[in-house]
Each structure stands twice: as structure tokens, then as C-alpha cells.
C-alpha positions as CSV (number, residue, x, y, z in Angstrom):
1,X,0.0,0.0,0.0
2,X,1.4,3.5,-0.8
3,X,2.2,5.7,2.1
4,X,-0.8,8.1,2.6
5,X,1.7,10.9,3.0
6,X,2.4,10.6,-0.8
7,X,-1.1,11.7,-1.6
8,X,-1.9,15.4,-1.8
9,X,-3.7,17.1,1.1
10,X,-7.2,17.0,-0.4
11,X,-8.5,19.1,2.5
12,X,-6.3,22.0,1.5
13,X,-7.2,21.5,-2.1
14,X,-10.9,21.6,-1.3
15,X,-10.4,24.8,0.8
16,X,-8.5,26.4,-2.1
17,X,-11.2,25.4,-4.5
18,X,-13.9,26.7,-2.2
19,X,-12.1,30.0,-1.9
20,X,-11.6,30.3,-5.7
21,X,-15.3,29.8,-6.3
22,X,-16.1,32.4,-3.6
23,X,-13.7,34.9,-5.1
24,X,-15.1,34.2,-8.6
25,X,-18.7,34.8,-7.5
26,X,-17.7,37.9,-5.6
27,X,-15.9,39.3,-8.6
28,X,-18.5,38.4,-11.3
29,X,-21.4,40.1,-9.4
30,X,-22.3,43.7,-10.4
31,X,-20.2,46.5,-8.8
32,X,-18.5,49.7,-9.7
33,X,-15.4,48.0,-11.3
34,X,-17.5,45.8,-13.5
35,X,-19.6,48.6,-14.8
36,X,-16.5,50.5,-15.7
37,X,-15.0,47.5,-17.3
38,X,-18.1,47.2,-19.5
39,X,-17.5,50.8,-20.6
40,X,-13.8,50.2,-21.2
41,X,-14.7,47.1,-23.3
42,X,-17.1,49.1,-25.4
43,X,-14.6,51.9,-25.9
44,X,-11.3,50.0,-26.7
45,X,-12.1,46.3,-26.9
46,X,-10.8,43.3,-24.9
47,X,-7.1,43.4,-25.5
48,X,-6.7,47.2,-24.9
49,X,-9.0,46.9,-21.9
50,X,-6.9,44.2,-20.2
51,X,-4.7,46.6,-18.2
52,X,-7.9,48.0,-16.6
53,X,-9.1,44.4,-15.9
54,X,-5.8,43.4,-14.3
55,X,-5.6,46.6,-12.4
56,X,-9.0,46.1,-10.9
57,X,-8.2,42.5,-9.8
58,X,-4.8,43.5,-8.5
59,X,-6.2,46.5,-6.5
60,X,-8.7,44.3,-4.7
61,X,-6.0,41.6,-4.1
62,X,-3.8,44.2,-2.4
63,X,-6.6,45.3,-0.2
64,X,-7.3,41.7,0.8
65,X,-3.6,41.3,1.6
66,X,-3.5,44.4,3.8
67,X,-6.7,43.4,5.6
68,X,-5.4,39.9,6.1
69,X,-2.3,41.2,7.7
70,X,-4.4,43.1,10.2
71,X,-3.4,46.5,8.9
72,X,-6.9,47.1,7.6
73,X,-8.3,47.1,11.1
74,X,-6.9,50.5,11.6
75,X,-9.1,51.8,8.8
76,X,-12.2,49.6,9.5
77,X,-12.3,50.4,13.2
78,X,-11.6,54.1,13.0
79,X,-15.0,55.8,12.3
80,X,-13.4,59.1,11.2
81,X,-11.2,57.3,8.6
82,X,-14.1,55.1,7.6
83,X,-16.4,58.1,7.1
84,X,-13.7,59.9,5.0
85,X,-13.2,56.8,2.9
86,X,-17.0,56.5,2.4
87,X,-17.4,60.1,1.3
88,X,-14.3,60.1,-1.0
89,X,-15.5,56.8,-2.5
90,X,-19.0,58.1,-3.1
91,X,-17.7,61.3,-4.8
92,X,-15.2,59.4,-7.0
93,X,-17.7,56.9,-8.2
94,X,-20.5,59.4,-8.7
95,X,-18.0,61.5,-10.8
96,X,-17.2,58.5,-12.9
97,X,-20.9,57.8,-13.3
98,X,-21.4,61.4,-14.6
99,X,-18.4,61.1,-16.9
100,X,-19.8,57.9,-18.4
101,X,-23.4,59.1,-18.7
102,X,-22.3,62.4,-20.4
103,X,-19.4,61.0,-22.5
104,X,-19.7,62.2,-26.2
105,X,-20.8,59.5,-28.6
106,X,-19.3,58.9,-32.0
107,X,-19.4,56.2,-34.7
108,X,-15.7,55.8,-34.0
109,X,-16.0,54.1,-30.6
110,X,-12.2,53.7,-30.3
111,X,-11.2,57.3,-30.8
112,X,-13.9,59.3,-28.9
113,X,-12.9,62.8,-28.0
114,X,-13.4,63.1,-24.3
115,X,-13.9,59.4,-23.8
116,X,-13.4,58.1,-20.3
117,X,-9.8,56.9,-19.8
118,X,-9.7,54.1,-17.4
119,X,-6.5,52.1,-17.4
120,X,-4.3,50.0,-15.1
121,X,-3.4,52.6,-12.4
122,X,-6.9,54.2,-12.2
123,X,-8.4,50.7,-11.8
124,X,-6.0,49.9,-8.9
125,X,-6.7,53.2,-7.2
126,X,-10.5,52.8,-7.6
127,X,-10.5,49.7,-5.4
128,X,-9.3,51.7,-2.4
129,X,-12.5,53.8,-2.5
130,X,-14.7,50.9,-3.7
131,X,-16.8,49.7,-0.7
132,X,-17.3,46.3,-2.4
133,X,-13.6,45.6,-2.3
134,X,-13.4,46.2,1.4
135,X,-16.5,44.3,2.3
136,X,-15.3,41.3,0.3
137,X,-11.8,41.5,1.9
138,X,-13.2,41.5,5.4
139,X,-15.5,38.6,4.5
140,X,-12.6,36.6,3.2
141,X,-10.4,37.2,6.2
142,X,-13.2,36.2,8.6
143,X,-14.1,33.1,6.7
144,X,-11.0,31.6,5.2
145,X,-8.0,32.7,7.4
146,X,-7.1,30.2,10.1
147,X,-5.9,31.2,13.6
148,X,-2.8,29.0,13.3
149,X,-0.2,29.3,10.6
150,X,1.7,32.2,9.2
151,X,-0.5,35.3,8.8
152,X,1.7,36.6,6.0
153,X,1.6,33.4,4.0
154,X,-2.1,33.0,4.4
155,X,-2.8,36.6,3.4
156,X,-0.4,36.4,0.4
157,X,-1.9,33.1,-0.8
158,X,-5.5,34.3,-0.5
159,X,-4.6,37.5,-2.3
160,X,-3.0,35.7,-5.2
161,X,-5.9,33.3,-5.6
162,X,-8.3,36.1,-5.4
163,X,-6.5,38.1,-8.1
164,X,-6.6,35.1,-10.4
165,X,-10.3,34.5,-9.7
166,X,-11.1,38.1,-10.2
167,X,-9.5,38.2,-13.6
168,X,-11.9,35.4,-14.7
169,X,-14.8,36.9,-12.9
170,X,-14.5,40.4,-14.3
171,X,-13.6,39.3,-17.8
172,X,-17.2,38.7,-19.0
173,X,-18.0,42.3,-18.3
174,X,-15.1,43.5,-20.4
175,X,-16.0,41.0,-23.2
176,X,-19.7,42.0,-22.9
177,X,-18.8,45.7,-23.4
178,X,-16.6,44.8,-26.4
179,X,-19.3,42.7,-27.9
180,X,-21.6,45.7,-28.1
181,X,-19.1,47.9,-30.1
182,X,-20.9,47.2,-33.4
183,X,-24.2,48.2,-31.9
184,X,-22.7,51.4,-30.5
185,X,-22.1,52.6,-34.1
186,X,-25.8,53.7,-33.7
187,X,-25.5,57.0,-31.9
188,X,-28.9,56.6,-30.2
189,X,-27.9,53.2,-28.8
190,X,-24.5,54.6,-27.8
191,X,-26.1,57.4,-25.8
192,X,-28.6,55.1,-24.2
193,X,-25.7,52.7,-23.3
194,X,-23.7,55.4,-21.7
195,X,-26.6,56.8,-19.7
196,X,-27.6,53.3,-18.5
197,X,-24.1,52.4,-17.4
198,X,-23.7,55.8,-15.7
199,X,-27.0,55.2,-13.8
200,X,-26.0,51.7,-12.9
201,X,-22.7,52.9,-11.5
202,X,-24.4,55.7,-9.5
203,X,-27.0,53.1,-8.2
204,X,-24.1,51.0,-6.8
205,X,-23.6,53.8,-4.3
206,X,-26.6,52.4,-2.3
207,X,-24.0,50.2,-0.5
208,X,-22.4,53.4,0.9
209,X,-25.6,54.8,2.4
């Protein structure tokens, strides 16, 4: 009989699989980042929109890592800091919603004058004022981090897995936006698309109230 130690730790594998599924579901559900990624996909397509997608996933992963280390408690337990974060987040996302809703439309969806520029760095920075990123990170730490073991290793592992899952979870939104590019040659549809996404992004602020 083979030594049982030669077999992989299926318990760990199951925990990783469960966390990946959790992270995927958390990432694929509607939120500010996904609304913006739909806009990016419609403007520049999938390939040119990948920096924004990776930035959004990486930004949330970094927050998860910080919360996992315990540093996030300083923010989450300080009501003044939390209130400032909430106000800044609301203002930033509402500004983005207005920018999307009022963006000029053109048959040239790639080279729109005044089109919203949302790339790698803005996508990372957005997560720091995105309430969904903080809520998900706190949920992950409370559910999946064990008392025993290295805090750094656990936080780093969960962060890396989450980033990978988030890329797959957010990708359909980017692809969906890109799939509509031909429809957006119709200026009426393009205007309706922008207003709808802007309204959807503004509506996501209900989580901050």
C-alpha cells in the first residue's frame, strides 16, 4: 500500500477550490469596477482593456492582503477614517458615473474625444475607495483565514488566488462591453448605453448609504 503521505492534502485542495469559487462569484457580481470594465470594453475592446481588468483585480487583491495582515483594522475600526473613505469613494464613483453618462458619442468608438480613460493605475486606485472591495476582503479574512499558521503566507496566498479568480470573474463584463461595439455605431444606442451604465454605477452607491 502506498504511504498516505504521498497523496496530496485533499483538505487543503478543497479549501482552495472553495475560496476560488467564492472569489469568482464575488468578482463576477455587479459592482463599480465591472460597470466601468463594460464601458472600457465598449470603448477600446478586450485586448486594450486588459490593463484595466488586471488593475481592478490587483487592486482588490492588495486590499485583501492588507486586511489579512491586520493593517486594515486601523481603517475599519476608525470611524473618522471610515467616514472619509466612504465620502471620497462616493464622490469618486459618482463623478465616474457622470463622466460615463455624459461622454460624447461617435461612430468611432475607439477614438472618442473626451472618452473616459480608465486604465491600469486608475483601476487599482479605484478599489481603495470601492466599498465592495473592502466588504469582500473583510468577509474573506473572517471566513478563510485560520488562527494557526503564518498570517503573511495566508494573506499572500488568498490574495494571489483572489487576483486570479477576479480576472476570470471580471472578464465577462469586459467582453460584454466589447461585444456591443458594433451596436454602438448607432449614436442613439450609444447614448442610451452610456446613460444606462452611468445610472448603474451611481446606483451602486446604495452600498455606501
